[in-house]
N, C-alpha and C positions, 0 to 999 in steps of 0.2 A: 502494499499499499504506500502511495506516495505521501511526501509531507502534507501537500494540499489536501488530500483525502484524510488524512489524520487529524488536520486541524478542524474540517468539517465534521467530522464524528465526534470530536472534541467539544466542540460548540454545542452539537446537537445532544449531548449527555449532559452538557452544563446548563445548558435553558431546561431541559427536561426535569433536570433533577432542582432546579430552583423553583419552577413551578411545583413540583413534588412536595418540596419543603414547605412552600406557601398556601398551597391549596389541597394537598393531598393526592391529588392526579396531576399525569403529565408526562413522567418519565417514559412508558412505553409508547405512548401516543406520539412522542415527538423523535425518541431514539430510534425506535425500530425502524421505520421507513427510512430513514437516513442511512443506517447500517445496512438494510437489506441492498440497499444500492450498489454498497460495496461487498458486501459479504454473503448474498442471497438471504431469502426470508427466514429458512429455517434456523440457519446460521445465527442470524441476528437475534431470532425470538430465544434461541438457548442461550446465547451469550448473555442477553437484558434482563434474564432471570435470576440471575446473581446479584448484580447493583441493586436492582429492584427490590429483591428478599433483605437485603442489607438496609436499604434504605426506610422500608417499612418496619425493621426492629427500631433504628433509631428514633423514628418519628414516635412508635408507640410507645418506646420506653420515655421518651421526651414529655408526652403528653399523658402518661399513665393515670394521674389523677382525674381525668377527664372521664373514665371508663363508667362512672356512674351516670352520666348523662345520656347514654346511649340505651334505650328502651330495650330490656330483654337480651342483653348483650350475651349473657352464657348460653342461651337456647339459640339464637341466632349464629353463634360461631360453630355451636355443634351440627346444627342443619345447613350450614352452609358447607362443611367439611364434607356430610354424608353427601351432598349434592354435588361435590366436585368429584369424590370417588365413584360415584353411581352415574354420573350423568353421560358417561360413553355408552353405559348399558341401557340406561333409560330412555335416551334419545336416538339409538341407534337406526331407529326406522326413519328416520327425518333425514332428507338431505341436507349440504353443509347451505346449500342457498336457502333453503326452509329455515333452516336455524338462524341464519343471517337475516332474513326477512323478520322473524319473531324478534329480535332485537332491534332494527329499523322500527317497527311500529310501536314498540315499547317505549323507546326513547322520544319517537316522534309524538305519540300521545303525550307522553310528559309535557315536552316543551309546549304543546298547544295548550295544554292545561294551564301551564304556568303563565301564558300569555293571556288567555281568558280569565284565569282565575289568580292573580298575581299574589293574593294572599293566602292561598291553599297551603295547609301544613298538616301533617299526619302525626296526630296526637291521639291520646286517650285510649279508648276502645278499639278505634281502627288500628291504631299502633301497633296494640297487643296481638292483634288479628293478623294483620299484615306483614309485620316484620319477620316471624318465623318463614311465612311462606316466601317473600323476598330474597330472604336469605338463602333457602333452598334453591328458588331461581337462580339467583346468582351463582351458586356451587355448580348447578345444573349447567348454565352456560359456560362457566370456564371448563368443566369437565368435557362437555361436548365440543367448544369451539375455540376454547383457550382465551376466551374473553369474558370477563365478569365485569369489567370497567362501566361500561354503560349503564349496567343493573345496579351496580353499587354507589356510583356515582349521583344518580337519580334517586335512588331510595333514600340514602343519606341526608342528601339535601333536602326531601320533603319533609323532615324532621324542623327545618329552619334553625338548626343550632348556632352557637356562637362560633366563630372562624376556628378557633383551637378544637373545639369540641367535635365539628365536623372533618378537620383533618386527622384527628385521632380515630374517629369512626370508619372513615374511609380506608385508612391505612391498616387497622387490625383486622378488617375483614378482608383486605389482600394481602395482608400477612399470613392469614390461616388458610385462605382458598389456595391463594396461588403458592402457597410452602408445599401443599399437595402435589401441585403441578410440578414444582421444582424436584420434590423426590421422584416424580413418574417420569421425568424426562431423563435422570440420572439412571433411574432402573432399567429404562428401556436401551440404554448404550448412545444416547445422541450427546451426553455431555463428556466428550473426549478430552485429552490432556491439554490441546491448544486452545478448545474454548474454554474449558476451565480457567486457564491462563488468563486468557483476554478478559474474561468476566470479572476475575479478581483484580485485573490492572484497572479495569473501568470504575471500579468500587471506590476507588481515591478521589477521582472528581467528583463521582457522584455524592458521597458523603459531605464531602467539601460544600458544593453547591446546595444540598439540601439542607443543611445547617444554616445557610445564608438565607434560604427561604424560610427556615423557621423565625430566624431572628427579623424577617420581614413583616410576618404576618400581624404581629399586634398593631403596627402601624397602618394597615389597611382596613379602611372603615366597613363596616358591615354590607354597606350599600355597594361599595365597590367589589369586596369580596364573592357575593353574590352575582355580580355581573361577572366576574372572572371565572367563578365556577360554571354559571350558564354557557359563558364562550366556549369553556373546554367541553361541556356536553355537547355543544354545536358541533364543533370539531369531530368528537366523537360520530354524530351523527351522519356527518357528510362523509367520515372515513367508511362507515358501514354501508351506506348507498352506493359509494365508489366501488367497493369490493363486491357489492351483490351486482352493479352493472359490469364490472371487469368479470364474474363469473357467468354472467349471462351471456356475452359475447366470446368466451373462450372456447 
């Protein structure tokens, strides 16, 4: 890889890590498409699992006092993990395109609801009922498609939490659900020595810029924090739609 390519990869990881630290989402969304250009999609996905896992550990530890603010957290973590493990079996009858459409519809419906009902908030009995279901849905999405971000980002956002609680909420869900994926990737032999080394090297800039993002979060107003998160959700939706279109014409 040329020096110019390495600089581009470093910038992508740095920007994604900064947003990850500031908002809880952003690292895979920004880093994987960039790395895939130089390394291929599978290679990029496997490499990024390591810095993503490390970033979630850092954020969860940093905001661990926020755990009480997430409704039904223990149950949702259990169901999310169970969903991730069983996802490939439960949804084996569906095609990749059908699964992607399911995520497109979910995120699109959430964005439409937020536009028409900007004060919407998942709370009380509705939160008690829906949070375990959405946790299982996130796990199933991760297990079947490798993507749980669109579900987790919209679901935790519907609680309308304070910024730091939101960052903790999405990060602990990502940590538990994607942790199962990381073990699976290693278990089936995709994590070879070269990819492991590249992933460990990527941890260095990741943690540095995640920490920078963490320092930034308290200075972002609630209004702007919500705008940034919604912008990231829109990016997820556009990425899903682009992937569906790509699969349709391939």
